MOPAC internal coordinates of N, CA, C and O (Angstrom, degrees):
PM7 1SCF
backbone

  N    0.0000 0     0.00 0     0.00 0    0    0    0
  C    1.4146 1     0.00 0     0.00 0    1    0    0
  C    1.4925 1   109.54 1     0.00 0    2    1    0
  O    1.2310 1   121.05 1   -41.55 1    3    2    1
  N    1.3086 1   115.59 1   138.45 1    3    2    1
  C    1.5045 1   120.83 1   179.76 1    5    3    2
  C    1.5098 1   108.53 1  -101.51 1    6    5    3
  O    1.2310 1   121.81 1   -55.23 1    7    6    5
  N    1.4332 1   114.14 1   124.77 1    7    6    5
  C    1.4212 1   121.03 1  -179.07 1    9    7    6
  C    1.5318 1   111.62 1  -115.20 1   10    9    7
  O    1.2310 1   119.00 1  -160.65 1   11   10    9
  N    1.2381 1   119.51 1    19.35 1   11   10    9
  C    1.5057 1   125.06 1   176.75 1   13   11   10
  C    1.4572 1   107.44 1   -70.91 1   14   13   11
  O    1.2310 1   120.14 1   -87.09 1   15   14   13
  N    1.2884 1   117.34 1    92.91 1   15   14   13
  C    1.4320 1   124.82 1   178.80 1   17   15   14
  C    1.4822 1   113.45 1   -89.25 1   18   17   15
  O    1.2310 1   118.93 1   -36.77 1   19   18   17
  N    1.3214 1   119.64 1   143.23 1   19   18   17
  C    1.4543 1   125.29 1   173.58 1   21   19   18
  C    1.5531 1   108.61 1   -71.09 1   22   21   19
  O    1.2310 1   122.26 1   -21.99 1   23   22   21
  N    1.3003 1   113.28 1   158.01 1   23   22   21
  C    1.5450 1   115.50 1   178.43 1   25   23   22
  C    1.5507 1   112.88 1   -54.85 1   26   25   23
  O    1.2310 1   122.15 1   144.47 1   27   26   25
  N    1.3557 1   113.49 1   -35.53 1   27   26   25
  C    1.4801 1   119.14 1  -178.98 1   29   27   26
  C    1.5457 1   107.39 1   -68.67 1   30   29   27
  O    1.2310 1   119.43 1   141.87 1   31   30   29
  N    1.2526 1   118.70 1   -38.13 1   31   30   29
  C    1.5090 1   122.21 1  -173.86 1   33   31   30
  C    1.5753 1   105.38 1   -72.33 1   34   33   31
  O    1.2310 1   120.55 1   139.18 1   35   34   33
  N    1.3111 1   116.55 1   -40.82 1   35   34   33
  C    1.4729 1   121.90 1   174.39 1   37   35   34
  C    1.4887 1   114.20 1   -58.02 1   38   37   35
  O    1.2310 1   122.21 1   132.92 1   39   38   37
  N    1.4303 1   113.36 1   -47.08 1   39   38   37
  C    1.4308 1   116.56 1   176.90 1   41   39   38
  C    1.5243 1   111.84 1   -63.10 1   42   41   39
  O    1.2310 1   119.99 1   141.13 1   43   42   41
  N    1.2836 1   117.62 1   -38.87 1   43   42   41
  C    1.5195 1   119.29 1  -178.85 1   45   43   42
  C    1.5604 1   108.16 1   -61.97 1   46   45   43
  O    1.2310 1   119.05 1   134.52 1   47   46   45
  N    1.2233 1   119.41 1   -45.48 1   47   46   45
  C    1.4614 1   124.27 1  -175.46 1   49   47   46
  C    1.5289 1   106.11 1   -67.45 1   50   49   47
  O    1.2310 1   118.28 1   134.91 1   51   50   49
  N    1.3336 1   120.88 1   -45.09 1   51   50   49
  C    1.4191 1   122.47 1   175.33 1   53   51   50
  C    1.5814 1   114.81 1   -56.13 1   54   53   51
  O    1.2310 1   123.64 1   131.31 1   55   54   53
  N    1.3615 1   110.63 1   -48.69 1   55   54   53
  C    1.4787 1   112.13 1   175.06 1   57   55   54
  C    1.4119 1   119.13 1   -63.45 1   58   57   55
  O    1.2310 1   120.26 1   143.13 1   59   58   57
  N    1.3185 1   117.11 1   -36.87 1   59   58   57
  C    1.4168 1   122.29 1   174.26 1   61   59   58
  C    1.5777 1   113.75 1   -61.44 1   62   61   59
  O    1.2310 1   123.48 1   133.18 1   63   62   61
  N    1.3372 1   110.93 1   -46.82 1   63   62   61
  C    1.4465 1   117.83 1  -177.96 1   65   63   62
  C    1.6002 1   108.47 1   -67.73 1   66   65   63
  O    1.2310 1   120.55 1   142.24 1   67   66   65
  N    1.2428 1   116.56 1   -37.76 1   67   66   65
  C    1.4377 1   123.42 1   177.31 1   69   67   66
  C    1.4805 1   113.63 1   -54.57 1   70   69   67
  O    1.2310 1   122.41 1   132.70 1   71   70   69
  N    1.3807 1   112.98 1   -47.30 1   71   70   69
  C    1.4664 1   121.26 1  -177.90 1   73   71   70
  C    1.5433 1   109.79 1   -68.22 1   74   73   71
  O    1.2310 1   122.13 1   133.31 1   75   74   73
  N    1.3367 1   113.53 1   -46.69 1   75   74   73
  C    1.4613 1   122.83 1  -176.62 1   77   75   74
  C    1.5279 1   112.38 1   -57.36 1   78   77   75
  O    1.2310 1   122.78 1   132.17 1   79   78   77
  N    1.4451 1   112.28 1   -47.83 1   79   78   77
  C    1.3842 1   121.65 1  -173.66 1   81   79   78
  C    1.4935 1   119.46 1   -89.15 1   82   81   79
  O    1.2310 1   122.85 1   167.02 1   83   82   81
  N    1.4079 1   112.15 1   -12.98 1   83   82   81
  C    1.4197 1   121.35 1  -176.66 1   85   83   82
  C    1.4835 1   114.87 1    67.52 1   86   85   83
  O    1.2310 1   120.01 1  -148.28 1   87   86   85
  N    1.3775 1   117.58 1    31.72 1   87   86   85
  C    1.3619 1   123.72 1  -179.28 1   89   87   86
  C    1.5082 1   109.32 1  -118.89 1   90   89   87
  O    1.2310 1   118.59 1   -46.45 1   91   90   89
  N    1.3590 1   120.29 1   133.55 1   91   90   89
  C    1.4453 1   118.66 1  -176.51 1   93   91   90
  C    1.5056 1   113.40 1   -56.71 1   94   93   91
  O    1.2310 1   121.04 1   -36.36 1   95   94   93
  N    1.3854 1   115.61 1   143.64 1   95   94   93
  C    1.4053 1   126.20 1   179.56 1   97   95   94
  C    1.5773 1   107.93 1   -50.38 1   98   97   95
  O    1.2310 1   119.00 1   132.61 1   99   98   97
  N    1.2773 1   119.52 1   -47.39 1   99   98   97
  C    1.3705 1   124.04 1  -177.48 1  101   99   98
  C    1.4932 1   114.85 1   -63.03 1  102  101   99
  O    1.2310 1   121.46 1   143.06 1  103  102  101
  N    1.3493 1   114.81 1   -36.94 1  103  102  101
  C    1.5220 1   119.07 1   176.41 1  105  103  102
  C    1.4954 1   109.91 1   -68.19 1  106  105  103
  O    1.2310 1   119.71 1   137.69 1  107  106  105
  N    1.3957 1   118.15 1   -42.31 1  107  106  105
  C    1.4732 1   121.88 1   175.28 1  109  107  106
  C    1.5647 1   111.89 1   -56.02 1  110  109  107
  O    1.2310 1   122.18 1   132.61 1  111  110  109
  N    1.3788 1   113.44 1   -47.39 1  111  110  109
  C    1.4115 1   117.02 1  -173.57 1  113  111  110
  C    1.5354 1   109.94 1   -63.85 1  114  113  111
  O    1.2310 1   124.43 1   133.39 1  115  114  113
  N    1.4314 1   109.11 1   -46.61 1  115  114  113
  C    1.4955 1   108.27 1   179.18 1  117  115  114
  C    1.5088 1   118.58 1   -63.02 1  118  117  115
  O    1.2310 1   121.67 1   144.50 1  119  118  117
  N    1.3993 1   114.41 1   -35.50 1  119  118  117
  C    1.4075 1   119.33 1   170.39 1  121  119  118
  C    1.4621 1   114.57 1   -60.95 1  122  121  119
  O    1.2310 1   118.77 1   138.44 1  123  122  121
  N    1.2277 1   119.95 1   -41.56 1  123  122  121
  C    1.5357 1   122.62 1  -179.76 1  125  123  122
  C    1.5031 1   110.37 1   -68.18 1  126  125  123
  O    1.2310 1   119.09 1   144.97 1  127  126  125
  N    1.3169 1   119.34 1   -35.03 1  127  126  125
  C    1.4799 1   120.27 1   175.40 1  129  127  126
  C    1.5165 1   110.80 1   -67.05 1  130  129  127
  O    1.2310 1   120.82 1   145.54 1  131  130  129
  N    1.3392 1   116.04 1   -34.46 1  131  130  129
  C    1.5174 1   118.29 1  -177.00 1  133  131  130
  C    1.5335 1   109.08 1   -90.98 1  134  133  131
  O    1.2310 1   119.08 1   165.05 1  135  134  133
  N    1.2872 1   119.37 1   -14.95 1  135  134  133
  C    1.4897 1   118.02 1  -178.76 1  137  135  134
  C    1.5995 1   106.38 1    81.17 1  138  137  135
  O    1.2310 1   119.02 1  -157.09 1  139  138  137
  N    1.2471 1   119.48 1    22.91 1  139  138  137
  C    1.4590 1   125.54 1  -177.65 1  141  139  138
  C    1.6223 1   108.96 1   -85.80 1  142  141  139
  O    1.2310 1   120.99 1   -76.28 1  143  142  141
  N    1.2632 1   115.72 1   103.72 1  143  142  141
  C    1.3731 1   123.45 1   178.39 1  145  143  142
  C    1.5423 1   115.63 1   -79.45 1  146  145  143
  O    1.2310 1   120.53 1   164.38 1  147  146  145
  N    1.3471 1   116.59 1   -15.62 1  147  146  145
  C    1.4651 1   127.33 1   179.48 1  149  147  146
  C    1.5996 1   109.91 1   -58.10 1  150  149  147
  O    1.2310 1   119.02 1   154.12 1  151  150  149
  N    1.2612 1   119.46 1   -25.88 1  151  150  149
  C    1.4722 1   122.64 1  -177.98 1  153  151  150
  C    1.5392 1   108.25 1   -66.17 1  154  153  151
  O    1.2310 1   118.85 1   156.88 1  155  154  153
  N    1.3292 1   119.79 1   -23.12 1  155  154  153
  C    1.4084 1   119.38 1  -175.32 1  157  155  154
  C    1.5587 1   110.68 1   -81.48 1  158  157  155
  O    1.2310 1   119.95 1   170.01 1  159  158  157
  N    1.3225 1   117.71 1    -9.99 1  159  158  157
  C    1.4381 1   120.86 1   175.05 1  161  159  158
  C    1.6055 1   111.83 1    87.11 1  162  161  159
  O    1.2310 1   119.88 1     1.63 1  163  162  161
  N    1.2143 1   117.83 1  -178.37 1  163  162  161
  C    1.4144 1   123.66 1  -178.12 1  165  163  162
  C    1.5367 1   117.45 1   -68.77 1  166  165  163
  O    1.2310 1   120.25 1   151.58 1  167  166  165
  N    1.3608 1   117.12 1   -28.42 1  167  166  165
  C    1.3849 1   121.44 1   176.58 1  169  167  166
  C    1.5139 1   117.03 1   -78.40 1  170  169  167
  O    1.2310 1   121.38 1   127.54 1  171  170  169
  N    1.3239 1   114.97 1   -52.46 1  171  170  169
  C    1.4300 1   117.81 1  -175.91 1  173  171  170
  C    1.5758 1   115.38 1   -80.91 1  174  173  171
  O    1.2310 1   121.66 1   149.33 1  175  174  173
  N    1.3008 1   114.43 1   -30.67 1  175  174  173
  C    1.5239 1   117.00 1  -174.74 1  177  175  174
  C    1.5340 1   110.57 1   -56.90 1  178  177  175
  O    1.2310 1   115.37 1   137.67 1  179  178  177
  N    1.2711 1   126.40 1   -42.33 1  179  178  177
  C    1.4737 1   121.82 1  -175.17 1  181  179  178
  C    1.6123 1   107.53 1   -63.63 1  182  181  179
  O    1.2310 1   121.55 1   138.92 1  183  182  181
  N    1.3469 1   114.64 1   -41.08 1  183  182  181
  C    1.4530 1   114.69 1   179.06 1  185  183  182
  C    1.5268 1   115.22 1   -64.43 1  186  185  183
  O    1.2310 1   122.35 1   136.57 1  187  186  185
  N    1.4121 1   113.10 1   -43.43 1  187  186  185
  C    1.3738 1   118.59 1   174.16 1  189  187  186
  C    1.5134 1   111.88 1   -57.19 1  190  189  187
  O    1.2310 1   122.06 1   130.60 1  191  190  189
  N    1.3563 1   113.65 1   -49.40 1  191  190  189
  C    1.5428 1   115.68 1   178.13 1  193  191  190
  C    1.4828 1   113.32 1   -58.92 1  194  193  191
  O    1.2310 1   120.32 1   143.01 1  195  194  193
  N    1.3168 1   117.00 1   -36.99 1  195  194  193
  C    1.5006 1   121.74 1   175.49 1  197  195  194
  C    1.5255 1   111.97 1   -54.06 1  198  197  195
  O    1.2310 1   121.28 1   129.28 1  199  198  197
  N    1.3724 1   115.16 1   -50.72 1  199  198  197
  C    1.4630 1   116.46 1   178.05 1  201  199  198
  C    1.4774 1   112.48 1   -69.79 1  202  201  199
  O    1.2310 1   118.22 1   144.44 1  203  202  201
  N    1.2775 1   121.01 1   -35.56 1  203  202  201
  C    1.4808 1   122.71 1   175.37 1  205  203  202
  C    1.4310 1   114.66 1   -59.41 1  206  205  203
  O    1.2310 1   120.63 1   146.49 1  207  206  205
  N    1.3981 1   116.40 1   -33.51 1  207  206  205
  C    1.4462 1   119.33 1  -178.51 1  209  207  206
  C    1.5782 1   114.59 1   -92.83 1  210  209  207
  O    1.2310 1   121.65 1   174.36 1  211  210  209
  N    1.2971 1   114.44 1    -5.64 1  211  210  209
  C    1.4585 1   117.36 1  -178.18 1  213  211  210
  C    1.5295 1   111.99 1  -133.26 1  214  213  211
  O    1.2310 1   122.63 1   -84.37 1  215  214  213
  N    1.3478 1   112.57 1    95.63 1  215  214  213
  C    1.4047 1   115.90 1   178.43 1  217  215  214
  C    1.5393 1   116.18 1   -57.41 1  218  217  215
  O    1.2310 1   121.58 1   145.82 1  219  218  217
  N    1.3381 1   114.58 1   -34.18 1  219  218  217
  C    1.4048 1   120.52 1   179.98 1  221  219  218
  C    1.5453 1   112.87 1   -65.26 1  222  221  219
  O    1.2310 1   122.57 1   139.63 1  223  222  221
  N    1.3656 1   112.69 1   -40.37 1  223  222  221
  C    1.4899 1   116.53 1   178.20 1  225  223  222
  C    1.5636 1   109.19 1   -72.49 1  226  225  223
  O    1.2310 1   119.91 1   147.15 1  227  226  225
  N    1.3479 1   117.78 1   -32.85 1  227  226  225
  C    1.4692 1   117.00 1   175.61 1  229  227  226
  C    1.3945 1   110.69 1   -64.84 1  230  229  227
  O    1.2310 1   120.59 1   138.76 1  231  230  229
  N    1.2815 1   116.47 1   -41.24 1  231  230  229
  C    1.5901 1   123.34 1   179.97 1  233  231  230
  C    1.4823 1   107.70 1   -57.87 1  234  233  231
  O    1.2310 1   120.10 1   127.35 1  235  234  233
  N    1.2858 1   117.42 1   -52.65 1  235  234  233
  C    1.4327 1   124.03 1   179.52 1  237  235  234
  C    1.5074 1   112.89 1   -54.22 1  238  237  235
  O    1.2310 1   121.52 1   132.03 1  239  238  237
  N    1.3934 1   114.70 1   -47.97 1  239  238  237
  C    1.5035 1   120.44 1  -177.84 1  241  239  238
  C    1.6081 1   104.49 1   -63.43 1  242  241  239
  O    1.2310 1   118.46 1   132.63 1  243  242  241
  N    1.2768 1   120.54 1   -47.37 1  243  242  241
  C    1.3923 1   123.97 1  -173.82 1  245  243  242
  C    1.5772 1   110.36 1   -70.57 1  246  245  243
  O    1.2310 1   118.79 1   153.99 1  247  246  245
  N    1.2721 1   119.92 1   -26.01 1  247  246  245
  C    1.5147 1   122.55 1   178.63 1  249  247  246
  C    1.5361 1   114.18 1   -78.79 1  250  249  247
  O    1.2310 1   120.84 1   165.61 1  251  250  249
  N    1.3514 1   115.99 1   -14.39 1  251  250  249
  C    1.4269 1   120.64 1  -179.95 1  253  251  250
  C    1.4855 1   111.54 1   -62.89 1  254  253  251
  O    1.2310 1   118.50 1   -56.49 1  255  254  253
  N    1.2375 1   120.47 1   123.51 1  255  254  253
  C    1.5370 1   121.80 1  -179.51 1  257  255  254
  C    1.4938 1   112.44 1   -56.05 1  258  257  255
  O    1.2310 1   116.20 1   145.58 1  259  258  257
  N    1.3472 1   124.83 1   -34.42 1  259  258  257
  C    1.4181 1   123.18 1   176.82 1  261  259  258
  C    1.4488 1   112.01 1   -68.71 1  262  261  259
  O    1.2310 1   120.45 1   140.38 1  263  262  261
  N    1.3866 1   116.75 1   -39.62 1  263  262  261
  C    1.4530 1   116.11 1   179.24 1  265  263  262
  C    1.6150 1   111.86 1   -72.82 1  266  265  263
  O    1.2310 1   121.49 1   148.43 1  267  266  265
  N    1.2668 1   114.76 1   -31.57 1  267  266  265
  C    1.4420 1   118.34 1  -179.02 1  269  267  266
  C    1.5558 1   107.16 1   -67.28 1  270  269  267
  O    1.2310 1   120.41 1   143.60 1  271  270  269
  N    1.3493 1   116.83 1   -36.40 1  271  270  269
  C    1.5112 1   121.61 1  -179.30 1  273  271  270
  C    1.5713 1   108.03 1   -65.46 1  274  273  271
  O    1.2310 1   120.33 1   136.77 1  275  274  273
  N    1.3275 1   116.98 1   -43.23 1  275  274  273
  C    1.4471 1   124.03 1   177.79 1  277  275  274
  C    1.5450 1   111.54 1   -59.24 1  278  277  275
  O    1.2310 1   122.86 1   130.54 1  279  278  277
  N    1.3803 1   112.12 1   -49.46 1  279  278  277
  C    1.5095 1   117.62 1  -176.67 1  281  279  278
  C    1.5715 1   105.87 1   -67.69 1  282  281  279
  O    1.2310 1   119.25 1   137.93 1  283  282  281
  N    1.2246 1   119.04 1   -42.07 1  283  282  281
  C    1.5303 1   118.33 1   179.99 1  285  283  282
  C    1.4448 1   109.09 1   -62.34 1  286  285  283
  O    1.2310 1   117.72 1   140.22 1  287  286  285
  N    1.3214 1   121.96 1   -39.78 1  287  286  285
  C    1.5057 1   122.03 1   175.51 1  289  287  286
  C    1.4404 1   112.10 1   -60.16 1  290  289  287
  O    1.2310 1   119.63 1   132.36 1  291  290  289
  N    1.3659 1   118.31 1   -47.64 1  291  290  289
  C    1.4003 1   123.39 1  -179.92 1  293  291  290
  C    1.4896 1   116.50 1   -60.10 1  294  293  291
  O    1.2310 1   122.83 1   145.46 1  295  294  293
  N    1.3244 1   112.18 1   -34.54 1  295  294  293
  C    1.5609 1   113.70 1  -177.77 1  297  295  294
  C    1.5812 1   108.68 1   -93.52 1  298  297  295
  O    1.2310 1   118.82 1  -172.40 1  299  298  297
  N    1.2405 1   119.85 1     7.60 1  299  298  297
  C    1.4586 1   121.62 1   176.21 1  301  299  298
  C    1.4065 1   116.95 1    84.80 1  302  301  299
  O    1.2310 1   118.46 1  -157.26 1  303  302  301
  N    1.4073 1   120.55 1    22.74 1  303  302  301
  C    1.4189 1   122.98 1  -176.28 1  305  303  302
  C    1.5465 1   114.69 1  -101.99 1  306  305  303
  O    1.2310 1   121.07 1  -169.73 1  307  306  305
  N    1.3274 1   115.56 1    10.27 1  307  306  305
  C    1.3937 1   116.26 1  -175.11 1  309  307  306
  C    1.4437 1   111.35 1   169.09 1  310  309  307
  O    1.2310 1   120.10 1   180.00 1  311  310  309

């Protein structure tokens, strides 16, 4: 799977995540650059860590047609 996103796609994803999580875009961007999962809080961090530690689970998640549709919508492909 190719995850080379354009800057516009990255911004779209950061903006959507910021709104959904109630975390400033800047804070999310800084956390992503540092690999800091603590920004996601006590609820989301374990799930994010789970996918970060399990490439197979991440692949399964990303292969789900529903998740692909959401990702495609977020990055402006549909």
